[in-house]
N, C-alpha and C positions, 0 to 999 in steps of 0.2 A: 353612425362612422362606417360601417361596412357598405353603405350605399355608397357614400363618399368616394370609397377603395373602389369598388366595382365601376364607379362612374369616369375615375380617372383613368382606371386600367383599359378602359375602352378608348377613351379620347388619347392615352399616349399609343395606343396601337395604331390607331388612326394618322395623328400626327406627333410622333416622338419628338421632335424639335422644339414643339411648341409646349407638349404635356408631360413629357417624362419627368422633369424635375418636380413637377408639381405631384405628379401620382409618387416619386420617391418620397417626399414630404408626409403623404398622408399616409403611406406603408409606415413611416418612423412613429406617427400620432396612433396609428391602429396598434402596433406592437407595444407602445407605451402605455396604452389603455388595456392590453391583454396581460399584460406581465404580473399584476396582483391575484391574478386566477390560474390557479395550478392547471386547472381542470380544461382551459383554453390554450395550454402549452403547444399542444399538438398542431392547433390552428396557428400558435405564434410562429412554429418553427418553419412550417410552410411559407408564412408571409416574409421571414427573416431571408428564405431561401430565396424568394422572387426579389428581394430589397436589395440583397447581395449582387444578384445579376443585374439590377437597374442600375445602382451606383455603378457598378463596374463599366457599365457602358457609359454612363456620363462622366467618369474620370478619365475616360480615354481622350475626351475631348477638352475636358476643363479639370486637370489633375487638380491645381491647388484648391479648388473648391470643393471637389467631390472625394478625393482621395481619403480626407480625415472622415468623411460619413462612409465609405465603405470600409474603412477599419473599424469603425463603430458598429454596424451590421454584422461585421464578422464577429466581433467581441461578445454582440447579443446573442448571438445564434449560436456560438459556443457555449455560451451559459445555459442557455435554454435546451438545448440538446443533451446537454449533460444532467440537466435535472430530470430529463425522460431516461435518463440510464443508458445513452447511445456514448457510452464514454470518448471511445477510441475515436469515433466522429466527432466528438466535440473538441478533442486534443488537436485534429486537425484544424478545424476550423482557429481554435484559438493561437495555435502556433503562425496560421497566417496572419491573424491580427497583431501578435507581437511583432512579426516582420516587417508588417506595413508601419506601425506605430514606432519602430524603432528609426527608419528612412524617414518618417515625417518629422520626428524629433529632432533629426541633426540639422535639419534646416531652420525649425518652429519650436522653439522651447515651450510655448504653451502645450503641446505635444505630450509633455512629459507625464502629465497625470493619467492623459488615455493610456500609456504605455503602462504605467504603474498598474492602473485597472487590467491592463490586457495580461501582463506579466502574472498578477495575482490570479487571474483566472486560470490562466495554463497551469500555474501550480496547482490547485485544485483538481484539474482533470488528469494530469499525469499521477496525484495523489491516488486517485480513485482506480487508477489500473495499476498501484501498487510500483511506481516508479519515484518511489519515497525520496530517494537521493536528488533526481533532478526538480523534483517537485520543491524541494527544499532550497534549491537554488535560485528557482525562478522566486520564491515567498521573498528570499533575503533582498534579492535585487530590488524587489518591490517595495519592502521596509525602506533600504536604503535610499530608493530613488526619492520615497514620500516624505523621507527625512531632511534630505537636501531641499526637497520644494518648500516643507514647514519652516525650515531654519532662514530661507530667503524671504519669506513672508509671514512671520509669526502672529502676524494679526488676523491672518486668513482662518476663522473658525472650522471650515469647510475640509481644508487641508490637514488641522489638526486631529478633524474627527477622522478622516481617511488614513492617516498614519497611525492612530490608534487601533482602528479596525485591522490593518495589515499586521499589525504587532500580535493582536489576538488569534488572527488566523496562524501566524507561524507559532507564536506560542502553544497554541492546541495541537499544529502537526508534529511540533517537536516531542509533545508528550503521548502521542499517538505512538509514536514510532520508539517509545522508551528512553527518551531524553529528557528526563523529569529535571535534572538538573539545569540544563540548559534551558527548559523552558521557564522556568523562575524569573530569572532577571527580566525576561521578555514580557512576560505577563504582568510585572511588576510596572515596568516603562509603562503599558498600555492603561493599568490603572491610574498612575499618576497623572497621564494625561488627559484621562476622562475627568479626573477631578478637577482639572483645572480648567477645562471646558464647562464643565457644571457651574463653576465657582464665577466663570467669564457671562455663560449664559445659562441661568439657571432651568431646571426640568430639559436638559439638551443632553441627547444620547444616555439618558439615564438607564434603559434596557441594555444597551450595548455595555455599559460599565458595569451592568449586574452579571451579565454573561462571563466578562473578564474576570470578575469576582470569583464567580463559583470555578471557572477554569484554573486559577490560582490555588484554591482550596482543594480542588481535584490531584495537582502536581503534588501538595503537601501530603495528602491523605496517602499517595503512592509511595512517597518516602518516608511514611511513618512519622512525619512531621507535624500531626494533629493540633498541636499546642499553638503552633505559629498560626495555623488556619483560622483559629478562634476568633481573633477581633477582624477578619476579612468575611467571616460568616455574618457577626453582627453587622457590620456595613452591609451586607448583600440584605440582611433580614429588612434593614430601615429603609434602605431601595426598594424593597418588595411592597412593602406595607405605603410607601408613597405610591409608587405605580398600579398597584391593585386597586385603589381609590379612584385613580384617572383613568384607567384604561382596561376595561373589561375580560378583553383579548388577552391581556397580560398574564392573567392566573390559569389559564389553560396552556399557553406557552412556558409558565413556569413549572407548572407540573410534569409536564413531558422532559424540560431539561434537567428537572432534579433527578428525576429516575434515571434518566439516561447517566448523568454523573455519579450517581451513588448517594444521593442526600434524599432528605425527607423535608414535609414543611408540617410543622406540630399544629396543632389547635390555635394555640396564642399566635401562630404566625412566625415562630421561630425557625431558620433553616439550620438542621442538624444534619450530623452524618448516618446515614442510615444503616439502620442495624435491623433486617426482617428478622421476625421470629420465625424459629424453625417450623417449617412445613410440612406438615406429613402427607406422603404420596397417597392419594386415593388408590384404588382398585383402577380407576380409568386410565391416570398418569402412568400408572406402573404398565399397565396394558400397550399404553400408546409408546411409550418409550421402548420397550419389548418390541415392537414392531417396527419403530425406527432404526432398531439396531438389528433387526434382521434383513430388511432391505439395504443397508450398509452393508452387513455382511455378504450378501447374496451379490451385490455388486461389485464388491472387492474379489469375489471368489469367480466370479463370471470373466472379470479384466485379466485375472490372471490364467483362465483357461483359455484365453482369446477373443471372448464374446465379446469384443469392445463395445457393439453397437446396445446388446442387451444390457450390460454392464451401464452404459451411460444411462438408459432408460431408467433402471433401477436406481441409480445414483441420483439422479433429477425429482423422483419419486419421493425419494428420503429428504430430500433436500425441502420440497415442497410440503410435506406433513411435518417437519420439523418446524419450518417457518408459520403455519399454520398454530402449531402448539406454542410457539415463542411467545407470539400474539395475544393468547389466551393468559400464559402463564410465563410471565419473564424468566424465570430460574431455568425454563426451556430453552433460551438462548444459547446454552452450552450444548445439549444437544443440536440445536442448528449449526452452529459452529464445526461440530465434530462432522456432522452430514457435509457441509462445505468442502472440509480440508479432504473427507473421502472423495468429492465430486471432483475436487481440484487433480486427483490422483488418476482418475479415471479419465477424466477430459487429457490430461497429460499424456495418457497411455495411448489416447485416440488422435494425437497430434496436434490436439487444439490448446496450443500454449498460450496464446491470450486468454481465452476463456479460462485456462486453468490459473491465470495469474489474478483475474479478479475473481472468482470464488475462494481463492488462497485469501487474498487481502480482506474479502470480507469476513472470512474465519479468524483472523488475526484482527482485525477490529474487535469481533464479538470478544473475543478471548480478554483483549483489553478491558475491555467494559467490564468484564465478571471477573478480574484478576482480584480484586480486592476483597469481593465477597466469597470467592470460593477458592482461594490460591494453591489448596493442595490439590485439588482437582483440574484446575484451568491450567497451572504451569507446564504441566508435560504436553498437553495439547497446543498450548501455543509455541514451546520450543519445536516440536513436532511440524506445527503449521508454516512456522518461518523458516524451517530446513526446507521446505518443499517450496514456499514463495522463492527462498535465494536459487534453489535450482531450476525452478522457472523463469526467473528472470534472467538470469544466464543464458540460457537456452536462447531466449530472445536479444540477446546481446547486451543487455542493460547490467554491466558489470559491476558497475559503483552501487547501483540500489542491491544487488545481489549480496556483494560483501557487507552491507550494513545489516540486511535482513540474517545474512551467515552468522555474524559478529555476536549479535543479539540471540540467536538460537544457541550459538556455545555456551554463551554467558548462562542462560538458562539451564541447559543441559548439565553445566557444571556443578551449579548449585544442587540440580536434584543427585547429581553422583555423589556431592559431599555427603549430603544426607543420607544416602542409601545405594551405595556402590554396587551392591550384588544385582538391585533393580535397574540402575541407570547408567553403569560404566561403561557397556559395550554401546549403548544408544551415543554416549558421548563421544565414544571413538569415531563412530560413524559420520556424526556432524561436525566432526574436528576434519574429518579426512575430506569433507566437502568443502570446509574452511579455506583448507590448505589450497584446494583448485581455485576457489576464487580470490585468494591471494593473488595466486599465480596470473590470474586472468589480469590482476589490476597492477602487474609489474612488481608486486611486493614479493620477492623471490627470497631475500634471506628468510622472511617472517614464513613464507609458505615453508620453506625448509626446516624452519623449527616446529611448525606445525607437523609436517610428516612425521618427524623423529617422535613428538609425542605421540602420536596416533600408532606408530608400531610398539613403542614402547608399553602403550595400554595393551594392545594387543596380545603381546609375551605374557604380560601379566595375566591376562585373562586365562589363555591357553595352557598355562603351566596349572590351573586350577582345574579346566575342563580342557583336555587337549584334543576332543573330538568337536569341539565346536568353535565357532567363529573363525569356520575356515575361510568362506568368501571375504569377509571384513579384512583378513588378514593379509590375503593374497592382495587384495586391492591397495592396502596399505603400503606393501612392500614395493609394488610396481610403483606406485605415485612416489615413495622415496627415491627410487631410481630416477625418476624423470626430473625430481626438484635437485637431486646432486648433481646431474649433469647438466641442468640450467644453470647452475653456479658454478660451474666449473671443476668441482670436486671429482676428476676423471676418475682417480684410482679407486673410488669407494661407489661408483655405479654396480660394477659386476655382483656383487655378493649379494644385495637385497634383490636383486632381479632374478638370478638364479635361484635363489629360496624360494621366491614366490611361483616360478616355474615348477621345481621339484615339488612343491605342494599342490600344485593342480595335477600335475601328475600322479601323485601319489592318492588324491582324493577326488576326482571327477565325480559326478558333474557339480557344478555351484548350486545350482536349484533358481527357483525363480526369484530371487533377491541377489543373484549373483551379477547381474549385471554383464552378461558376459561380451556384448557389443563393445562397451567401452574399454573393458580390459583387453579385449583383441587390439584395439588401437594402439593401448598403451605398449602391448608386446609388440607390436609391429615397429613402433617407433624405436623402442628400444633395441630389438634386432638389428634395424638400421644403425642405430648408435654403436652398437658393439661391434660390428663388420665394420665400420667407419674407423674405431680405435684399434682394429687388430686382434678381436676375439672372436674369430671367424667360425669355430666349432662351438662356442657358447651361442653366439647369434643364430647359428642355423637350427640351434633348439628352440631358442625362444620364437624364432619365426616360424618355426613348425606349429607350436603352442599357439601363436595369434592364428595361425591358417585352421587349426582344430576347433578353436572356438568361433571363428566365423562359420565354419561349416555346422556347428551345432544351432548357432542363431538363423541361419537361411534356411535350415532343415535339411 
């Protein structure tokens, strides 16, 4: 096959009018042959890049024939590039494929199936970049499109299988985002369709049906509804036995999937929730954890002291060591999630926001997988990682995704604070303050004001017990309240929290490394302008001076 490709490459170079189209077909055939071999994906993505260029040239003169081929090449290039971990690059190709398929589908209804495939692919790439809200939109559109196609052609088994597959993708993504109740009906719908397909064509789509069953059981387990999962586990067990007899490779696949989803396979072939025996840490494991912890601590310390490049290298070392440990001991996945979260914090400090989102999204994913097994250990880390992810997404302008992550973070922090207020109430206040900003970013100003009022109330409660603590958080909460009151037109209430924040800052400077003085300066600057505009000239000068002093500190 490679010789054929090389032959027609030379012919097409010499005589493109005669041979370029045949060269494109040979490239498609070569890529189809390589797709089953992950070790060949680097070569495949290079060939797909060449194929995109070739089909684009052909489409310039024969649009009706070659634009669909260009769309297909872009979709395949996005998928393989994503598998290689180059998600941002893959998203660009996937977005081009979707736009091209949309144009084609307006003129030719037969292109709707390709559009649905491209939408699902784009959704997957966005999800891997932490842009979950956008990913869900595309996955839902793919499901809706395939549902319409399946309704028009109910006898088409391939369309039915594609719809069921899209439903599973959507259900899994909803579950990964913590929307477990929403995931249940989607996964049940997929299972019903897989059962119907198997009844019509026995032994068809059984492995996909098995994945759908296992995904539903995982969502039920997350909701503590294990009794409802039992019949689905029994059905998955029966499918496993049938598939294991006919497909030797399926056994290895099952083992990996069960471990990932929190289930185990008994010697009798039954699929049951995994309840691992307590594992006593060996001296080696303890030393390894201690080394990882020291690397993380040193990275964060270096970052806070301004040695960002050194901190980044140290954080990468912690992640590499944690990843190696997690491959050998699955319980080390929690240490890997913590290291990834710390890496995201350091990357954010280095201005690498896109990389920070990727690291944080992986940390969130690992936390979700470990939550059932170790909820008390994982829930605080998941809440923190979601808060960091929310802030990073907002800085990249992905405000809807940032809001979703922020809301989930607050829900988790609220659970923790209800159980142990002394340990978690201040963290809840900080997370709520961030959520208030996310709500404002998405024009939910009344909800943002309600949140700001709650944050101030929490800080007043905390400071009543400990007057010398929580200064920075309280100042931010007061200034944020002033901003929210101004935004909803409650003009007569803006002055009081603003001046309380300024007076508190004058009494107890500086705020310290967690004070985020740059953003506070921006808030004070805007509030000073607002107060001047509304006739509070003396107070406006005071607030503006505070903003200038904060800027002087941050610039050195």
